[in-house]
N, C-alpha and C positions, 0 to 999 in steps of 0.2 A: 836462661830459663825463665819462664814467666811465674808469677807467683802462684797461681793455681796449680801449675804442675809441680813447683817446688813443694807447696805444702802436700800434695798427694804423694808424692816420691819419698819425702822424709819421713811419712807416716809408715811406710812399708816395713821397716826394722822392727815395729813392734808385733809384727805378725809371727815372727819366729825368734823370739828372744834366748831361748835355750840353745837353739841351733847357732845363732849368732855368738854366743858365749862359747860353744864348743868348738867351732871351726874356723873363726876369724883368728890370724895370726896376732900374736902379741908384739910389742915392740923391742927392739934391741936395747939392752941394758944401758950401753953407751950414751943412747940419746937422751936419757934423763940426766947422765952425768953432765952432759953438754947443755942441757937445758939450764941446770942450777948454774953453772958458770955463766953462760950468755945472759941470764936473765938476772944474775946478781942476787941469787935467793939467800936470804939469810936462814940461819938454823930456825926451824920451826915455822917457816914461812907460810903465809896465808894465801891460798890459792883459791881462786874461782875457775871450774873447770865447765865448759860449755859442751854439752852432749857426751854425757859419760857413757851411753850404751850400758853393758853389764858391768863396766868397769875396767876394761883392758887396760887402760893407763891409769886409772885411780888407784888400783892395787900398788904398782910400783911407786908410785908418788907417795902413798900413804906409808909405805914401807921406809920411806926418806924421812918420816918424821913430819911431813907437812900437815898443815890444818886445811881441810878441803870443804868447799861448798861446791856440790856437783848438781847441775842442773840437766835434766833429763826430760825429754818431751812425752815419751812413751811409759805408761803406767806399769806395764809388765816389765819393761827393761829398768825402770827404776826399782821396783821390788828386787829384782834379780842382783841389781848393784848394791842394794842395801844388804843382802844376804852376803855377798861376795866380800863386803867391806865391815862385816859384823863385828871383826875383831879390831877394829879401829874407832876408838871412842872420838877422834877429833875429824871424822869425816861424816858430812851431813848430805844425803840426796834429796833433792827436791824435785818432785814431778810437776814441771811447768815449762812452758816455753819461755826461752830467754828473751823474747822482744817486749813481752808484757810484765816480765818477773822483776821485783826490785828486793834487793837486800835488806835486812834490818839495819845492816852497816856496811858501807863501801870501803875504800881504801885498801883494796887488795894489793898484796906485792906483785902476783902476776895472774894475768887471765890465760888459761890453757885451753886448747881444743885439738882435739885427736880424730881426724878424719870426719869432721863435723862442721867446721866452721863455713863450708860453703852453703849449707843449708839455712843459714841464718839471713833474714831479709836485709839485702844489701843497703837499704835505705837507713838502718839502725845499726848495723855490726860494728862499725868503727867508732862512731860517735858515743854509743852506749858502753862500749868496751872501755875506752877512755876514760870515760866519767865514772867508772866503777874502780880504776886504779888509783893507788896512792901516787903522789909525784915521784916521779922516776920510777914507777912501775913499768912492768913489761907485758906485751903481749907475745905469746909463743903458739904458732898455728903449725900443726902438723898434718900434712896430707899424703895419703898413701896411693902409690900407683901401682899397676903391674905393668913392668918393663921386661925387656928382651935385651939383657947384655950380649956382649962378645961372648960366644961359648955356651951361649944359653940353649935351652931345650927346644929342638926344631919343632916340637908340637904345637908350639903357638903359630906357626907359620901354616903347618898343615891342617889344623883345626878349622881354619878360615873357610876351607870347603864346605864344612858342616853347617856353618853360620850362613853362609851363600845358599846353601841348599834350602834352610828353613826361611830364611829372610832374605830373598833374592835383589830386594831392593835397598836393603841397608844391612847387610850380614857381615861385612868383612871389616875388622879392625885391628890389624897387627898391632900388638903392644910397641911402644917407643923405646928406643935405647934411655938407659938413665940419663945421659946428659942432654937428651932433648926436652926434658920436663922441666919446666920455669919454675923458680920459687916467687915469692910474692912480694920481694923487695919493693919492685915499682908500685904495685897496687897500695902497699901499706904507706908508702911515702906520699902517693898521690891523696890518700885520704885526708891528709892535713892534720891527722891526729898523732901519728907516730913518725920516728925516725925511720930513715933507712934500714932494712932488717939485716941481720946476719943469717946467713943460709948454710945449713949442713944437710949432707945426703947420707943415707945408709941404704945399703943394697945387701939383702940377704935372700936366702932360698928355702922353700919349703917343698918337701915332696909328699904327693897326695897320691891314693888309689883312686880309682874311678869313682866309688861311691862318696870317699871324702871331697873330691873335687867339685862332684855335683852339688853337695852339701854347701859348699863355699859359694856356688854360683846361685844358690837358693837364697843366700843373704844378701844379693845385690839388688838394689832397688830397681835398675832397668830390667833385670831379668824377671822379679817379682811383678812388675807392672804390665809384662807381656800376657798375651793369651795363653792360658793354661796348656791347651793342647800344643801350640807351637813350641812352648818351652819344653813339654816333656818330650816332644820328636826331637829337640834339639840335645836334651840330655841323653836320649837313647843313642843317638848318635855318637854322642862324647864317651859313653860309656863303651861302646864297642870299639871305638878308636883306642882308648886307653888299655883296655883287656887285649886288645891284638899286639900291644907293644912289649919289647923284652923285660921282664920284671913287672909288668902290668901296673904302672907308676908314671906320673909325670913330675917333673920339677918347675916349679913356679917361682920366678925372681919377683921380688917386691922392693920397691922404692919407698922409704919415708923420707919426705923432704920437710924440713923443719925451719921456719922463718921466724926468727926472735927480733922484736922491735921495741925501742922505749918510748913510752908516752912523752908527748912535747909538752 
């Protein structure tokens, strides 16, 4: 993805902060337990979180007693994160872009990023992260994917017809199986800043009504960047397809893939 498109797409989440907070799924609790183990986090560890959003991961991290500095590009998202984390005095949310921001004091025990690291400029993401960590500190990257495991809902195959109807040139993207999604071990190691990563996978399922699922789609950068009339036509077809199903709902499987590597 070139820089102008990356800059444009990563700003779309700021358009719907409350919707993002309401419909985006939370992360499995065991992920945070594994993060503490793999990163060797001490009690009261000092964390830097890149891309807090409304605080989907920040809240469970704060509940574990960590001191957190969270960087959020969107002004409205940062305000929402501050509201959601108001009960945690050891959490600071900074409205800034990671590329230009500098902390008053570095030496973090870990840098963490949940479904946001891919938006950071690749020219600086690893070098700067490593520079902000203490010796022996860890980088933990969690990326979330829509997957179709064995026995998953066939809706995700059927709905490709709706995408093809609205976007005939580029409309069909069947979700991969969980095992087909790669971790970031090789990329982290190739950066020259980090060791080869430990990778953990977490698959879970969320059930949505038609309106709930359309709400989720409205938080995706690719959909928000699409012509409004086209995406409204797509949503109309998806609503009709879900409402025609028994139970009028759809089951969506998510994969959270966590890669944790130590600073060299």
